[in-house]
N, C-alpha and C positions, 0 to 999 in steps of 0.2 A: 444575494450574499456577495459581499466584496471579497475578492481574492487578490493577494499581493503577488508581485513578480519576484522570483528568487533566482539566485545563482545556481545553475544546474548541478555543478560539482558539490556545492555546499548542501543542496537539497538531497543529493544521493548519499552523502556522508551521514546526514541526519537521519535519513530513512534507514540506512544500514544499522546505525546505533539504536534507533527505535525498535527495529525488527529484533535485534538481540535482546533488548529489554523486554519486549512483548513476549518473545520466546521464553525468557526466564519466568515471566509472569504465568505463562501457560503451563509451566512445569512446576509451579508451586505445590509443594507437598508438605503437610504438617510433619514436623520432626521433633524428636525428643532433645531437650537441652539439659544435660545432667549437671551442668556447672553449679547450679544452685544447690545441688546435693553433695558437693565436695567442699569441706569434709562432712557436711551434713550433721546428723545428730551423733553425739558421742555415746549415747545409750538410750534404748527405748524406742519411741515411735512418734510420728507426727500424725495428727488427726484433723482438727477443724481449721478452717481458714476464714478470715474476715478482712474485707477491704475497708479502710477508713482513713480520713485525713485528720490527724490529731493536732493539727496546727503547724506542723513542720513539713507538710506535703503528704499527698496520698501514698499509702503504703499497704502492703499485705501483711497481716498478722497471722502467725501460725502457732497453734498450740498442740499439746499432746502430753506425753510422759517422757521427758528427756532432761538430762543435766545441762546441756547447752546445745545450741544449733549454730551451724556456720562458724564454729570456733569462737563465737562472741561471748565474752564474760557476762554473767548476770542474766542469762537467757533461760534459766530453769523454767520449764513448762510453757514458756511463751517467748517468742522472738518477733522482731519487726524487720521486714524485708523491704528496702526502698528501691529495689530494682538492680542494685549493685552490691549491697552488703547487708549482713544481719547486724542488729543492734538490740540492746536490752530495752525492756519496757519498764521504765522506772528503776530507781536504785535506792533501796532494794526492790526487787520485783516480787515474784511469788515464792512463798516458802512452803515446803512439804512437811515441815516439822520433823517428827521422829519416825514417820512412816512413809510409805510410797504415796506419791501424789500424781494427779493427772488433770489436764484441762480438756473438757469435752465439747464446749460450745461457746460461741461468742455472738453478740448482736450489737447493733447501734440503736440507742434509745435515749430519750430525755430522762435525765435523773436530776431531780430538784432544779429544773429550769435550764439545764445545760446538756447538750448532746454529748454522750460519752460512749466509750466502748465498755460493754458489760461482758465479763468473763466468768464462766461457771465451770465447775468440776469438783474435784476433791483436793483441797489444799488447806494448809493451816492458816495462812494469812497472806495478804497482799500489801506490799510496802510497809510492813510492820504495823499496819493500822488495826485497831481492835474491831471485832465483829465483821471480819472479812473472810471468815471460814466458808470456803466453797463457792462464794459469789462476791464479786467486787467490781468496781468501776474505775476506769482510767480516763482522765480528761485531757491527756497529753502532757501533763506535768506531774500529777500526783494520783495515787490510788485512794479510793474512798469506799466506805461501806454504804449499804442500802438498808440498814436496820433489819436485816433478815433474821438474825438470831440463830442461824444454823450452827449446829455443833456436830462433831464427829459421832457417828459415821455418816451423817447427812451428806448427800452428794447431789450435784446438779448435772443432768445428763443432756438436756435439750433446751433450746430457746427458739422462739418465733415471735414475730411482730405482726400486728394486723388489727382490724376492727370487725368484731362480730356483733355489733349493735350498740355498744356502750362507749365508743370512741377508741382511738388507737391505744393498744396495750402491748406490753411485753409479757409473753407467756413463757413460764419456766417450768420444766418438768424434771423429775428426779425421784429420789427415794425418801424424801422428807415427809413427815406427817404434819408439820406446822412450819409457818414462816411469818415473820413480822408479828409474832405474838398471837396468831390465829391459826385455826386448822387449815390444812392445805391438801392432804391426801395425795401427795405425789405431783400435784400441779397447782400453780398459782399464777396470778396476774398482777402486774405492776402498772399503775396509772401515771407514773411520773413522780409520785410522792408517797404512795402507800401500797401495801400488799393486801391482797384479798384472795379468797378461795375462788376457784372456778366451779361454781355449783355450791353444794353444801360443805364440801371439804372432808367428806367421809374418807377413811383410810383405804388405800388400795388393798385388794385381797389377792392372795396367790401363795402357792406352796413354796416357791423358791425366790426369796428376796424380790418382791414386786417392785418394779421400777417403770417410770415413763422414760423411754429412750428417744422418742421423736415427737416433735410438734410442728404443725403447719396450719396456716389459715388458707382455706380454699372454698370457692363457691362452685358446687357441682350442678348448679341450676336451681337449687332449692333455697338459695340464700347463703351468705357467707357464714362459715362455721369453723370452729377450732377442732382439728383432728389431733388425737394423741394416741401414739402407738407405743408398745413396750412389752414388758413381761408381767402380765397381771390377769386375774380371772375376771374382775370387775373394776370399773373405775367409778368412783362416787356412788357405789351401790347400784349402778344401772345394769339390769339384766341384758345379756347378749353382747356385752362389751368386752369379751375376752380378747386380749391383745390389742384391740383397737376400738376407740370410742369417738363419737362426734358430739360436740357441744354447740347447741344453737337454741334460741328461744328460752334460755335460762336453764336448760337441762341436758344431761348426757343421754345418748341413745346409740344403738348399734348402727353400723354402716351396712346397709343391705341386710342379708341374712346373717351377717357377722362372720367371724373367723373361727376355725377349728384348729387347735394345736395338736401336734403329733408327739410332743415331748413336753415334760414339765418345765424344761429350760427353753422352750420355744419363745420367740419374740417377733414382733413386727415393728421394729424400731426405726426403719429407714423410710422416710416419706418425702416425695418430690412431686411437683406438678409439672406436666409436660403435655404439649400439644403435638401429636404425631400427624396432624393434618386433618384429623376428624373431630377436633375440639379438645380443649384442655381437660385433662383427667388427672386423678390422683394415682400415683404409683407407690406401691407398698412392698417392702422387702424386709428380710430378716432371716429367721431360721425356723424350721420345724412347724410350719403352719400352712393352711390353705383356706380359701373362702368356702364357707359351709355349702356343701352340695356340689362343689366344682371338682374337688380332688386335688391331691398333692402332685401336680404335674410340672411345676416350675418353681423358681425362687423369687420371682417378681410377679405381682398381680396388679391389674388396672381397674380402678373404679371410675366409671364415667357418669355417675349420678343415677344410673338405672340398674346396671349389672356389673358383675366382676368377670374379668377375662384373664387368662394366663398370658404372660409376656415372655417370649423367648423360651429357651430350654432350661432344664434343671442343670445348673453349672457344677453341682457337686461341691459346693463351697458355701460359706456364709457371706451373704452380701453385707458389706459394711457401710456403704454410702451410695447415693444416687445424685447425679448432677446433670444439668442441661448445658451443653456447650456447642457453639458453632465454630467449626474449624475452617470455615470459608465455603463449605459445601452445603450449609444449612444446619439449623439446630438439630441436635441428636441427643439421645439419652445415654449416659455413661454410668458404669458402676465400678466399684472397687470390691474386692473380696479377700477372704483369708487364704483361698487356694484356687478355686475354680476359675475358668475362663482366663487364665493367665494373670489373674488378680486385677487387671485393668481391661475393661471391655466396653465395646460400643454396640448399641442395638441397631442391627441392619437386617431388614427384611424379616423381622421377628426372630432374629437369632443373635445371641450374644457372641460377638467376635472379638478375639484378643487384639488389642491395639499394639501394633509393631513390636512383637516379641514379648510384651507384657513385663511384669516384674518378677524377680526371683530373689531367693535368700531371705524371705520373710513375707509378711502380709501387706496389703494396701488397705488403708483405713479411711482416708478422707480425700475430698475433691473440692477445688475452689477455682474461680475464674477471676482473672485480673488482666486488664489491658489486652483483652482478646486471647489470652493464653490460658491453658488449662494447667492447674497445679495439682499434683498428686502427693499425698503424704502416707507414710506407713512405717513399717520396720524392715522393708526390703533393702538389699544391698546393691542390686543392679537393676537397670531397666534397659531392655533390648541389648543386654550384654555389656553395658557400660556402667561404671560405678556411679551410683546415685543414692547415697546413704540416707534413706528415709524420706527424701523429698526430691521431686523432679518437676520440670516444667515442659509442657508440650506447646510449641508455637503453632499458631494458626495462620492461615493465608489471609491476606488483607480483605477487608470488606470492599465490595465493588463500588460503594457509594462515596469513597474518599477521593474527592476531585483532585486534590494536590498530588496524590500518588498516581500521576498520569500514565506511567508505564505499568502500573499494577504489580510491582515487584515486592510490595510490602514495606518499602522504606522510602524516605524522602531524600533525594540527592540530585546531582546535576543532570542525571538521565531523565528526570521528570521534566526539567526545563527543555531539554533537547527534544523529548517526545512532544511536548506542547508546541514548541517552535515548528516542528515538522508538520503537525496537524494544522497549525495556523497558516503556514506557507502553502499547504495543499488545499486550503479552503474548507477544511473539515469543520462541520458545525460543532463538533465536540470542543473546539477551541473558542467558541463563543461563551466565554466564562461569565460575562455580565448579562448574557441572554437578551441583548438588545437587537439581535437580528443582523449584526454586521461585525466583521473582524477589524478591530482597531487597537490602538495603543492601550485603551482602557481594559482590554481583555488581558494584556500582559500584567497590568497593575492588579487586576482582579486575581489572576493566578498567583502573583507574588504574595498577595494577602492570604490566599488560601494556603499557600505553602508555609508562610510564617505561622499561621494558626495551627498547623499540624493536623494529624488525623486522630 
């Protein structure tokens, strides 16, 4: 390995500056950034998040039940965050009509040959376009319908994408009994051009407004399947599917021994896939239920393809969302809730631990990840004691594999060049950017290119 000769004073200065930067990197701690939540929502709450590039750059879309978000005009029920400000999604955007409205779910999928943002919930129309009741698509310029034919009080509560044997599909769950002119029974699939039932389309059954609140595609080792959770006694008439059913090989079936409800209003509407190191598994949460034979000992349960196990403690609140996020220390499972575990918690050593003071002044309802940061939505007024009206961001530490962030402080600046120069001068192999076995001018050019490309 070639080593260059350097000025001792300059080398000491660079070493000192690098040490400071390295020290800062070692002290990196994820923190709350409440600025995105000021002024936040003027009324209501934030729930779903979706990342998408609508042609004007990648952005984070946030939905819920609010008159506006971030003080931006025309952001009823949905707003677009570009990293610095909120803006409307179309003009006009979503209309609630003469009643209350809400947006519950979003997904990115092909609609008539074009990738679009699909938004679902309960609203009167989108962009003033006909047949956009409760579900509509945004292509970056205009809102359009999908020929759903939904009418009030039909609502969409969940979306998922995946392939369970017939090609990539958009799966939509809710309270509707028909969609696109055919039976649906609370859940339907879109192939890019047409709607179809998932199964026979038999109506959901249940004592209290049966709904599908959560959908996800997951392979538990027995093949890819669509899982649907919510508040129902049976889905598509399949025995043993109380609150949760699995669709594979053309039919609905129970998951393991199924779930047992402890209240007629119980639901299992929050579904997430997470690998805790022992393999990917399905995590299910909601309210007033437990896996049959296991007992009501927690609020979140794990299905590994063979058996159900309890996850963490009973938090004494309703779990409203589950999300996987890596804050720089490795992927972990997070939840939001109406009241328990500080309303925002992380699973650590099989215990739900409140994240830095949690949220107060309301509930937390939704989680999303964008650019390595965790976004939390809800009706709360403060997070960790700071104003964050309905929406807040938690910054993560930088990933260790970003070469251009040479000092590891989470940002690209002159200190990265100084750290690289010091490593180069000391003959450190880490400065061999082009990996040719020697330190030369080409390593500087390589580093410059990495820096310009960003992380």
